[in-house]
C-alpha positions in Angstrom: 0.0 0.0 0.0 1.4 3.4 -1.0 1.6 6.3 1.4 -1.2 8.0 -0.4 -3.3 4.9 -0.1 -2.5 4.8 3.6 -3.8 8.3 4.0 -7.1 7.3 2.4 -7.4 4.2 4.5 -6.8 5.8 7.8 -8.8 8.9 6.8 -11.8 6.6 6.4 -11.1 5.0 9.7 -11.0 8.4 11.4 -14.4 9.2 10.1 -15.9 5.8 10.9 -14.7 6.1 14.5 -16.1 9.6 14.9 -12.6 11.2 15.4 -13.4 13.9 12.8 -16.4 15.6 11.4 -16.9 17.4 8.1 -13.6 18.3 6.5 -11.8 18.6 9.8 -8.6 16.7 10.7 -5.6 15.8 8.7 -2.9 13.1 8.3 0.5 12.9 6.9 3.3 10.4 6.2 7.0 11.2 5.7 9.3 9.5 3.1 12.7 11.1 3.4 12.3 14.8 2.5 8.9 14.3 1.0 5.6 14.5 2.9 2.3 13.0 1.7 -0.5 15.0 3.4 -4.2 15.1 3.1 -5.6 18.0 1.1 -7.5 21.1 2.4 -11.2 21.1 2.2 -11.8 17.4 1.4 -13.6 15.1 3.8 -11.2 12.3 4.9 -13.6 9.5 3.9 -13.9 11.0 0.3 -10.2 10.9 -0.4 -8.6 9.1 -3.4 -4.8 8.6 -3.6 -4.3 11.1 -6.4 -6.0 13.8 -4.3 -3.2 13.7 -1.7 -0.6 16.3 -2.4 3.1 15.8 -1.7 5.3 18.6 -0.2 8.9 19.0 0.6 10.2 19.9 4.1 9.9 23.6 3.2 6.2 23.1 2.5 6.5 23.5 -1.2 4.1 21.5 -3.4 6.1 19.0 -5.4 3.3 16.7 -6.6 -0.4 16.8 -6.8 -3.1 19.3 -7.9 -4.9 20.1 -4.6 -3.9 22.5 -1.9 -2.2 20.8 1.1 -3.9 20.8 4.5 -3.9 24.2 6.2 -2.2 22.4 9.1 0.8 21.4 7.0 3.1 23.9 8.9 2.3 22.0 12.1 3.1 18.7 10.5 6.4 20.0 9.2 7.3 21.4 12.6 6.7 18.0 14.2 8.8 16.2 11.6 11.6 18.8 12.1 11.7 18.3 15.9 11.0 14.6 16.3 11.8 11.2 14.7 8.1 10.8 13.7 7.4 9.3 10.3 3.6 9.9 10.5 1.3 12.5 12.1 -2.5 12.3 12.8 -4.6 15.3 13.8 -8.2 14.9 14.8 -11.1 16.8 16.4 -12.4 13.9 18.5 -15.1 14.7 21.0 -13.6 13.7 24.3 -10.1 14.9 23.3 -11.6 18.3 22.4 -13.5 18.5 25.7 -10.3 17.9 27.7 -8.4 20.4 25.5 -11.1 23.0 26.2 -11.0 22.7 30.0 -7.6 21.4 31.0 -3.9 22.3 30.7 -3.0 18.6 30.8 -4.6 15.2 30.8 -4.0 13.7 34.3 -2.7 10.1 34.4 -5.9 8.4 35.6 -4.8 5.1 33.9 -1.4 3.6 33.2 -2.1 3.5 29.5 -1.0 7.1 29.7 2.5 5.6 29.5 1.8 4.4 26.0 1.8 8.0 24.9 5.1 8.8 26.6 3.6 10.3 29.8 1.1 12.9 30.9 -0.4 14.5 27.8 0.1 18.3 27.6 -2.4 20.8 26.2 -0.6 23.2 23.8 -1.8 26.8 24.3 -4.4 28.0 21.9 -3.4 29.6 18.6 -5.2 30.0 15.3 -5.1 26.9 13.1 -2.5 26.9 10.3 -0.3 29.5 12.0 3.4 29.3 12.9 2.3 30.0 16.6 0.2 26.8 16.7 3.0 24.8 15.0 5.5 26.0 17.7 3.0 25.3 20.6 2.4 21.8 19.4 6.1 21.1 18.8 6.8 22.1 22.4 3.8 20.0 23.8 5.0 16.9 22.0 8.6 17.0 23.4 9.2 13.5 24.7 5.6 12.4 23.9 3.6 10.5 21.3 0.5 12.7 21.8 -0.5 16.2 22.6 -3.8 18.1 22.8 -4.4 21.6 21.4 -6.4 24.0 23.5 -10.0 24.5 22.2 -9.1 22.5 19.1 -8.3 18.8 19.1 -5.4 16.3 19.4 -2.3 15.3 17.5 -0.3 12.0 17.7 2.9 10.7 16.1 4.4 7.4 15.3 7.0 5.5 13.3 4.2 4.5 10.9 0.7 5.8 10.1 -0.7 2.7 11.8 1.2 3.5 15.0 0.2 7.2 15.0 -3.4 6.3 14.4 -3.3 3.8 17.3 -1.9 6.5 19.5 -4.9 8.6 18.5 -7.3 5.9 19.6 -5.5 5.5 22.9 -5.6 9.3 23.5 -9.3 9.5 22.8 -9.9 6.5 25.2 -8.0 8.2 28.0 -9.8 11.4 27.5 -13.2 9.6 27.6 -12.2 7.8 30.8 -11.3 11.0 32.4 -14.4 12.9 31.3 -16.8 10.1 32.4 -15.0 9.7 35.7 -15.2 13.4 36.4 -18.9 13.1 35.9 -19.2 10.8 38.8 -16.6 12.3 41.2 -13.0 13.5 41.4 -10.9 11.1 39.4 -8.0 9.5 41.2 -4.7 10.3 39.6 -1.8 7.7 39.6 1.3 8.8 41.4 4.8 8.9 40.0 5.7 5.7 42.0 2.7 3.8 40.7 3.5 4.7 37.1 7.2 3.8 37.7 6.0 0.4 39.0 4.1 -0.3 35.8 7.2 0.5 33.7 9.3 -1.8 35.9 6.8 -4.7 35.7 6.5 -4.3 32.0 10.2 -4.4 31.4 10.8 -7.1 34.0 7.8 -9.4 34.2 7.7 -12.0 36.9 8.9 -15.5 36.1 6.4 -18.4 35.7 6.6 -22.1 35.0 8.3 -22.7 31.7 10.5 -19.5 31.8 13.6 -21.6 31.9 12.9 -22.8 28.3 12.4 -19.2 27.2 8.6 -19.6 26.7 6.5 -16.5 26.9 9.5 -14.1 27.2 8.2 -11.7 24.5 6.4 -8.6 25.7 3.6 -7.2 23.5 4.9 -4.3 21.5 2.1 -2.0 22.6 3.0 -2.4 26.2 6.7 -1.6 25.8 8.2 1.9 26.2 9.0 3.2 22.8 10.6 6.1 21.1 8.7 7.9 18.3 10.7 5.9 15.8 9.2 2.7 17.2 12.4 1.4 18.8 12.3 0.1 22.4 13.8 2.3 25.1 16.8 0.7 26.8 16.0 -1.2 30.0 18.5 1.0 31.9 16.0 3.9 31.4 12.7 2.3 32.5 11.3 5.7 33.7 11.8 7.3 30.4 8.1 7.5 30.0 7.7 9.6 33.1 9.1 12.9 32.2 5.8 14.5 33.0 6.3 13.5 36.6 9.4 15.6 36.9 8.6 18.7 34.8 5.2 19.6 36.2 5.1 22.2 39.0 3.7 20.8 42.2 4.2 17.1 41.5 6.1 15.3 44.2 9.2 13.4 43.3 9.3 9.6 43.4 10.1 8.1 46.8 13.5 6.7 47.6 14.2 3.5 45.7 11.8 4.3 42.8 13.4 4.2 39.3 14.9 7.6 38.5 12.8 9.9 36.4 14.5 10.6 33.1 14.0 13.3 30.5 13.4 11.6 27.1 13.7 14.0 24.9 -3.6 21.5 34.8 -6.2 21.8 35.9 -8.7 24.4 34.7 -7.7 27.2 32.4 
């Protein structure tokens, strides 16, 4: 499947899952210095491969007849500052609710770790502007996902499939938080609790048959990963937890907890 075909496939999935509405949302895939991106003003479930323009890293159109997405500057900023090979931007309901009311998505579930740590909300800026691109770039530092104030969400990955899965995880986490807040005050996991999840994931307990090497493989989706898809080294098990150390007011992990590394709120 070509990159343009992938954009069409995941564009349709975004519509089917209710992650976008109308002509909102955009996706892109990088191939060296060429970026295939969804066009402006076309619903994602109406795309055909030839509709998807290709731009260079300066944003110049190098192939295609339609105008690239207005959010292309944001996509380019992400590619310039991360190892991402794909970017997905949606206007999902629960993600937008959180982005409209919060300055970060608190870690109410350990699946937060799949996105690199606590999800930041980038300050509001008009869509398609250099200001929004810079705000998103900063919010994504060391993360696989970010929210944009009063706008939506953006996720990255080593492939479009991976970036899209991160979008699904982000929306699920936002929905869990919003629904929990409707019942009472959500309980937020501590730094030590998150570190314990990382430790258990990287060093699962032994079980009968382990001597033969059976069952040693950890599912990819539960391992700490960099944006390029490679596994983080086991000497840095807390690499997911940067958010625990760079948020004012968060207590540091207790003595003996894995060190918090820098991998490189409430109401507004």
